[in-house]
Backbone bond lengths (Angstrom), bond angles and torsions (degrees), N, CA, C in turn:
res aa  C-N    CA-C-N  psi(-1)  N-CA   C-N-CA  omega(-1)  CA-C   N-CA-C  phi
1 M - - - 1.450 - - 1.523 107.19 -
2 G 1.328 116.85 130.00 1.453 121.52 179.59 1.517 111.81 -77.01
3 I 1.328 115.39 169.69 1.471 120.98 -179.10 1.526 110.54 -61.48
4 R 1.324 116.07 -43.35 1.467 119.40 -179.86 1.523 110.89 -60.07
5 S 1.333 117.11 -44.96 1.463 121.11 178.94 1.517 111.12 -62.86
6 M 1.324 117.23 -39.50 1.464 120.81 179.75 1.523 110.87 -65.72
7 V 1.325 117.11 -40.01 1.468 120.97 178.70 1.524 110.29 -64.97
8 I 1.333 116.90 -45.74 1.462 121.22 179.18 1.525 110.02 -61.28
9 A 1.333 116.80 -46.21 1.466 120.49 179.62 1.525 110.89 -61.20
10 T 1.327 117.52 -40.76 1.463 121.26 179.89 1.523 110.98 -65.07
11 V 1.320 117.02 -45.07 1.468 121.19 179.80 1.529 109.99 -63.11
12 L 1.327 117.84 -45.29 1.459 121.29 -179.44 1.520 111.54 -65.79
13 T 1.332 117.35 -39.65 1.465 120.66 177.18 1.518 110.39 -62.55
14 A 1.332 116.40 -44.28 1.466 120.09 178.57 1.526 110.44 -61.51
15 A 1.316 117.42 -41.18 1.463 120.89 179.17 1.523 110.61 -61.86
16 C 1.340 116.90 -42.80 1.467 120.48 178.81 1.521 111.06 -65.50
17 L 1.313 116.74 -44.99 1.462 120.36 -178.73 1.518 112.35 -65.32
18 L 1.309 117.25 -30.47 1.460 120.97 177.95 1.527 112.18 -85.53
19 G 1.327 116.02 -4.99 1.461 119.79 178.81 1.516 113.44 75.91
20 L 1.326 116.86 21.62 1.460 119.84 179.14 1.524 108.84 -73.24
21 P 1.300 118.16 137.31 1.466 119.65 -178.64 1.524 110.89 -68.60
22 L 1.310 115.31 136.21 1.453 121.53 174.40 1.517 106.64 -109.68
23 R 1.284 116.38 135.51 1.454 123.19 -171.94 1.530 113.38 -48.07
24 G 1.335 115.18 114.90 1.448 121.56 169.45 1.509 118.34 76.20
25 H 1.326 119.85 0.71 1.451 118.76 -173.92 1.517 114.01 -112.34
26 S 1.295 119.34 -43.73 1.459 120.56 -178.29 1.517 109.48 -81.62
27 A 1.310 114.62 143.07 1.455 119.30 -179.89 1.515 109.51 -81.84
28 D 1.306 116.42 127.60 1.459 122.19 174.32 1.524 106.32 -99.91
29 E 1.341 115.90 110.56 1.460 122.41 -174.81 1.521 112.40 -49.92
30 S 1.321 118.56 -38.09 1.459 120.75 -176.47 1.526 112.63 -70.57
31 K 1.324 117.23 -16.35 1.464 119.90 -177.23 1.524 113.33 -106.74
32 I 1.322 117.43 -4.61 1.453 120.10 -173.78 1.516 112.30 -80.80
33 G 1.322 118.82 -41.84 1.454 121.32 -178.33 1.509 111.44 86.96
34 S 1.308 116.05 -161.63 1.455 122.58 -177.68 1.520 110.93 -66.86
35 P 1.352 118.17 142.27 1.450 120.31 -176.15 1.518 114.30 -72.17
36 V 1.302 119.14 -14.74 1.454 120.60 -174.61 1.519 112.04 -113.01
37 T 1.308 118.26 9.05 1.455 120.30 -178.41 1.521 112.60 -84.57
38 L 1.314 117.64 -5.50 1.452 119.98 -178.93 1.522 109.89 -66.21
39 A 1.298 115.89 142.92 1.460 121.56 -175.51 1.518 112.37 -62.50
40 D 1.331 117.98 -26.26 1.452 120.87 -175.94 1.526 113.90 -85.06
41 A 1.332 119.15 -5.56 1.463 120.66 179.43 1.524 109.02 -57.68
42 G 1.314 116.65 135.54 1.455 121.65 -179.19 1.521 113.97 92.57
43 R 1.297 117.67 -4.94 1.465 120.14 178.50 1.523 109.90 -81.32
44 A 1.304 115.83 162.52 1.459 120.66 176.11 1.522 109.28 -64.53
45 A 1.319 115.83 136.99 1.461 119.93 178.82 1.524 109.69 -69.34
46 P 1.330 117.01 129.49 1.463 119.40 177.06 1.532 111.25 -66.90
47 N 1.298 115.86 157.91 1.457 120.66 175.73 1.524 109.98 -73.03
48 F 1.314 116.44 163.81 1.459 122.25 174.61 1.526 106.64 -82.38
49 V 1.328 116.60 108.52 1.466 121.32 -174.86 1.523 110.14 -116.98
50 G 1.324 115.60 152.47 1.457 120.89 175.42 1.515 114.53 66.56
51 I 1.316 118.03 22.59 1.465 120.97 -179.47 1.528 108.71 -77.35
52 Q 1.340 116.17 121.66 1.454 121.16 -178.89 1.528 112.01 -75.09
53 N 1.326 117.37 -40.06 1.459 122.42 -179.15 1.519 108.92 -143.94
54 W 1.320 116.00 143.79 1.458 122.08 169.07 1.515 106.72 -106.56
55 L 1.320 116.50 125.32 1.451 122.40 -179.40 1.533 108.20 -113.11
56 N 1.287 117.55 140.98 1.475 124.86 -177.19 1.522 112.86 70.49
57 S 1.308 119.20 6.04 1.470 121.49 177.82 1.525 108.96 -167.16
58 G 1.313 114.29 169.76 1.450 119.80 168.99 1.518 108.59 -80.11
59 P 1.327 118.05 178.99 1.464 121.22 179.11 1.529 111.41 -58.30
60 L 1.317 115.83 139.02 1.461 122.06 178.29 1.514 109.77 -112.94
61 N 1.322 114.31 151.44 1.447 122.55 179.65 1.522 106.81 -134.21
62 I 1.307 118.23 130.17 1.459 121.60 -175.72 1.532 111.38 -58.38
63 A 1.325 118.27 -35.00 1.473 120.98 179.71 1.525 110.77 -65.08
64 D 1.329 117.65 -35.77 1.462 121.44 179.42 1.526 112.22 -71.45
65 L 1.332 117.73 -13.36 1.462 122.01 -179.05 1.532 112.37 -95.28
66 R 1.337 117.41 4.03 1.469 120.62 176.69 1.520 108.69 -55.95
67 G 1.320 115.85 141.53 1.455 121.10 -176.89 1.522 112.31 93.22
68 K 1.312 116.41 -11.61 1.465 122.46 177.93 1.530 108.81 -110.51
69 V 1.328 115.21 157.52 1.465 121.06 168.58 1.516 105.58 -91.37
70 V 1.333 117.05 130.43 1.462 121.34 -175.57 1.524 109.56 -120.82
71 L 1.308 115.36 128.71 1.461 121.92 172.54 1.522 106.91 -106.54
72 V 1.323 116.26 113.95 1.462 122.15 177.85 1.525 106.93 -100.01
73 D 1.331 116.25 121.83 1.468 122.17 -176.70 1.524 109.43 -118.12
74 F 1.335 116.41 112.21 1.462 121.30 175.27 1.520 108.33 -85.46
75 W 1.328 116.40 127.22 1.458 121.38 -176.60 1.522 109.93 -154.70
76 T 1.314 114.60 168.33 1.454 121.74 168.81 1.524 107.29 -147.60
77 Y 1.308 116.10 142.43 1.469 119.51 -171.77 1.519 113.90 -68.54
78 G 1.315 119.33 -16.91 1.459 122.15 179.78 1.519 114.02 -87.99
79 C 1.310 117.88 1.11 1.469 123.02 -177.34 1.527 109.38 -103.15
80 I 1.320 117.59 117.68 1.458 121.52 -177.75 1.529 111.21 -62.43
81 N 1.312 118.15 -35.95 1.469 120.43 177.83 1.527 110.25 -62.11
82 C 1.319 116.88 -40.97 1.464 121.25 177.78 1.521 110.55 -64.73
83 V 1.313 116.15 -46.50 1.465 121.23 -178.87 1.528 110.60 -58.52
84 R 1.322 116.48 -37.86 1.469 119.27 -179.51 1.531 112.35 -70.94
85 T 1.336 118.92 -20.79 1.463 120.60 177.94 1.533 112.33 -85.18
86 L 1.321 117.59 -22.24 1.465 120.92 -172.83 1.529 114.29 -57.37
87 P 1.338 120.66 -40.13 1.477 118.23 177.67 1.530 112.58 -60.88
88 Y 1.305 117.92 -33.43 1.465 121.67 179.55 1.533 110.74 -72.96
89 I 1.321 116.33 -42.00 1.466 120.31 178.40 1.526 109.47 -64.39
90 T 1.325 116.67 -44.05 1.468 121.56 178.76 1.527 110.93 -62.42
91 K 1.332 116.81 -39.95 1.471 121.33 178.45 1.525 110.22 -62.26
92 L 1.333 117.61 -42.38 1.463 120.89 178.27 1.527 110.75 -63.09
93 Y 1.313 116.31 -42.63 1.465 120.34 177.82 1.527 110.34 -60.08
94 D 1.326 115.71 -48.89 1.468 119.98 -179.08 1.529 111.90 -61.27
95 A 1.315 117.52 -39.18 1.456 121.90 -175.57 1.531 113.66 -77.90
96 Y 1.326 118.02 -32.91 1.458 119.43 -168.52 1.534 115.60 -122.39
97 S 1.311 119.54 -4.14 1.469 119.29 -177.69 1.529 111.54 -63.66
98 S 1.326 117.33 -32.40 1.468 119.70 178.88 1.532 111.93 -71.83
99 R 1.331 117.11 -15.00 1.476 121.55 179.71 1.529 112.59 -100.16
100 G 1.330 117.51 0.76 1.458 119.34 176.49 1.512 115.90 117.77
101 L 1.335 117.95 3.40 1.465 120.04 175.95 1.520 109.62 -81.33
102 V 1.322 115.77 131.53 1.456 122.01 172.88 1.522 106.63 -113.79
103 V 1.325 116.21 124.20 1.465 120.86 175.99 1.516 107.35 -104.39
104 V 1.329 115.14 130.53 1.459 121.56 177.68 1.517 107.49 -124.94
105 G 1.318 115.74 111.50 1.457 120.50 174.39 1.518 108.67 -84.73
106 I 1.302 116.77 127.05 1.467 120.63 175.86 1.524 106.38 -107.89
107 H 1.330 114.97 104.15 1.466 120.24 -179.39 1.527 108.10 -81.33
108 S 1.324 115.45 108.33 1.463 122.70 -176.68 1.524 108.19 -115.20
109 P 1.326 117.61 101.08 1.457 120.63 -172.21 1.517 113.64 -70.59
110 E 1.324 114.09 144.27 1.456 120.69 174.64 1.523 110.76 -93.45
111 F 1.337 116.27 -31.79 1.468 122.16 -174.91 1.525 110.03 -122.35
112 P 1.333 117.48 153.25 1.470 120.87 -177.78 1.535 114.47 -54.26
113 F 1.324 118.52 -38.90 1.466 119.68 -177.16 1.528 111.81 -67.44
114 E 1.331 118.22 -17.55 1.463 121.49 178.90 1.535 112.00 -81.63
115 K 1.325 117.30 -2.66 1.456 121.32 179.83 1.520 113.16 -85.73
116 A 1.318 117.99 -15.16 1.467 121.30 -177.19 1.525 110.59 -69.60
117 K 1.326 115.75 123.95 1.462 121.04 -179.18 1.532 111.07 -55.96
118 S 1.310 117.04 -41.58 1.474 119.95 -178.84 1.524 111.74 -62.98
119 N 1.328 117.74 -35.87 1.471 121.00 177.38 1.529 111.20 -66.97
120 V 1.325 116.22 -40.51 1.466 120.28 178.75 1.530 109.48 -67.29
121 Q 1.322 117.13 -41.40 1.467 120.50 178.21 1.534 110.95 -61.70
122 T 1.327 116.97 -40.81 1.463 121.09 177.20 1.522 110.70 -62.07
123 A 1.331 117.01 -42.10 1.467 121.24 178.90 1.522 110.79 -65.17
124 I 1.302 117.69 -42.03 1.467 121.93 178.98 1.531 109.56 -58.84
125 K 1.307 116.12 -44.61 1.472 120.54 179.23 1.535 110.45 -66.13
126 R 1.335 117.14 -45.86 1.466 121.95 -178.16 1.525 111.54 -59.70
127 F 1.330 117.84 -39.62 1.459 121.74 -175.97 1.536 113.06 -93.71
128 G 1.330 117.59 2.48 1.459 120.83 176.58 1.512 114.13 66.22
129 I 1.320 117.00 34.62 1.467 121.61 -179.23 1.524 108.91 -80.73
130 K 1.338 115.53 122.71 1.470 121.29 -179.89 1.525 111.56 -108.58
131 Y 1.317 116.77 -12.98 1.461 120.32 -177.61 1.535 110.48 -84.73
132 A 1.316 115.72 170.41 1.465 122.57 -178.19 1.522 110.90 -64.34
133 V 1.323 115.35 138.83 1.461 121.66 175.70 1.523 108.10 -130.74
134 G 1.331 115.21 121.68 1.458 121.31 175.02 1.514 109.36 -98.08
135 Q 1.313 116.10 131.39 1.465 121.19 -179.64 1.527 108.78 -91.65
136 D 1.335 115.11 105.48 1.466 123.98 -172.51 1.535 109.80 -101.70
137 N 1.326 116.66 62.20 1.466 121.15 -171.77 1.516 114.75 -60.89
138 E 1.299 118.15 -29.65 1.469 120.69 -178.78 1.529 112.12 -100.80
139 L 1.336 116.53 9.09 1.468 123.93 176.55 1.532 113.40 60.83
140 A 1.323 116.70 30.24 1.464 120.15 -179.77 1.532 111.39 -69.57
141 T 1.330 117.42 -44.60 1.466 119.92 177.79 1.524 109.61 -70.45
142 W 1.322 116.68 -40.28 1.474 122.22 174.97 1.522 109.74 -50.44
143 N 1.338 116.60 -49.79 1.462 121.52 -179.22 1.529 112.01 -69.07
144 A 1.332 117.80 -36.62 1.461 120.75 179.07 1.528 110.85 -61.67
145 Y 1.332 116.87 -33.43 1.467 121.55 178.18 1.533 112.39 -86.56
146 H 1.315 117.80 -1.72 1.465 122.79 -175.99 1.528 110.40 58.22
147 N 1.327 115.26 34.51 1.460 120.28 -177.91 1.526 110.11 -75.77
148 Q 1.331 115.41 150.98 1.466 120.22 -179.56 1.518 113.25 -134.23
149 Y 1.338 117.93 -4.16 1.461 119.75 -170.50 1.520 112.77 -136.30
150 W 1.323 114.36 152.93 1.463 123.35 166.06 1.519 106.98 -112.27
151 P 1.260 120.09 132.16 1.459 128.21 -18.72 1.525 110.85 -78.74
152 A 1.302 115.74 166.36 1.467 121.81 175.18 1.518 108.37 -149.31
153 Q 1.336 115.03 140.37 1.454 120.59 179.94 1.532 109.50 -122.27
154 Y 1.316 114.59 140.11 1.466 123.01 176.89 1.517 107.15 -128.20
155 I 1.329 117.15 129.04 1.456 120.62 175.00 1.518 107.53 -104.87
156 V 1.331 114.69 128.51 1.456 122.89 -178.79 1.524 107.50 -111.36
157 D 1.326 116.72 128.43 1.468 120.04 -178.96 1.531 110.80 -78.58
158 Q 1.319 115.41 177.62 1.458 122.14 -176.28 1.527 112.57 -62.74
159 G 1.308 117.38 -21.47 1.460 121.88 178.59 1.519 113.95 -90.36
160 G 1.331 116.91 0.29 1.457 120.88 177.33 1.520 115.09 89.55
161 K 1.337 117.33 14.80 1.474 121.41 179.09 1.523 110.76 -100.95
162 I 1.324 115.64 141.98 1.462 120.70 173.45 1.521 107.11 -74.87
163 V 1.333 116.31 120.50 1.464 120.38 -177.75 1.525 112.38 -113.77
164 F 1.323 116.89 -6.95 1.466 120.29 -178.14 1.516 108.28 -156.24
165 E 1.327 116.16 135.36 1.463 122.37 175.98 1.519 108.77 -134.10
166 H 1.303 115.07 141.68 1.462 119.63 177.26 1.523 108.97 -150.48
167 A 1.312 116.25 137.10 1.457 121.61 175.73 1.519 108.94 -117.16
168 G 1.317 116.25 137.18 1.455 121.25 177.28 1.508 112.83 100.62
169 E 1.309 114.32 -171.46 1.452 121.33 177.21 1.524 109.14 -84.97
170 G 1.338 115.10 166.33 1.454 119.93 173.54 1.508 113.77 88.90
171 R 1.319 114.31 -173.45 1.469 123.99 -177.47 1.521 111.47 59.67
172 Y 1.332 116.95 27.45 1.462 121.48 -176.70 1.521 111.50 -63.78
173 E 1.321 117.46 -41.77 1.467 120.45 179.72 1.523 110.75 -65.76
174 E 1.319 116.97 -38.41 1.462 121.36 179.01 1.530 110.67 -65.85
175 I 1.318 116.31 -41.04 1.471 121.07 177.49 1.527 109.31 -62.14
176 E 1.344 115.85 -45.95 1.467 119.72 -179.81 1.531 111.45 -63.36
177 R 1.316 117.84 -42.06 1.475 120.80 178.47 1.530 110.96 -60.69
178 Q 1.327 116.70 -41.22 1.468 120.12 179.43 1.530 110.07 -63.84
179 I 1.325 117.01 -42.36 1.473 121.21 178.32 1.529 109.72 -63.02
180 Q 1.336 116.80 -47.03 1.466 120.83 179.25 1.526 111.11 -58.53
181 K 1.315 116.32 -44.92 1.468 121.72 -179.85 1.530 110.73 -58.59
182 L 1.319 116.42 -46.53 1.460 119.84 -179.69 1.524 111.91 -67.34
183 L 1.319 116.83 -41.05 1.463 119.99 179.95 1.529 111.15 -67.57
184 N 1.329 116.92 -37.75 1.469 120.51 179.10 1.517 111.89 -69.54
185 A 1.324 116.82 -28.45 1.461 120.22 178.06 1.525 110.33 -66.11
186 N 1.315 116.11 -25.08 1.466 122.21 -179.28 1.520 111.50 -87.48
187 S 1.335 118.46 -13.43 1.472 121.76 -175.53 1.504 112.21 -79.08
């Protein structure tokens, strides 16, 4: 990595850690609106495509997860907004995985240094992530979901349909209620 690249990476990392908005990528809660108003809500969940590495699990396929409630979380370890959501995502996994919730973290890097498998593995360990993480270095799954923000969560019902979408931080109680509702429907 050249000096110029190192300087750019350092400046961008500092901006992410300080929570400074980067043009068009971070979700601003005040501008997102309702989580279910997106035109794609209710569509079939796309498969996980273009995943370079699966960490904490073997390869996953959305069709093989039918019958389960799936929370798909798009994140990257260099994004402070994403980092702030991880304790909530981990809490949901811990609370509901034994009842049929599958959490799939899709690590979609914004910067080249976030593509290194070893860096993602270090982040997974640092944040105590026990659920599956797919490394989406070329943003293929990101694009399949028509995602535009870090972080973003998609809840997929037992039939494989996206029933809830949210971009940004917050709405944790609403996400949990939706998961509970779907899991209770299966009980």
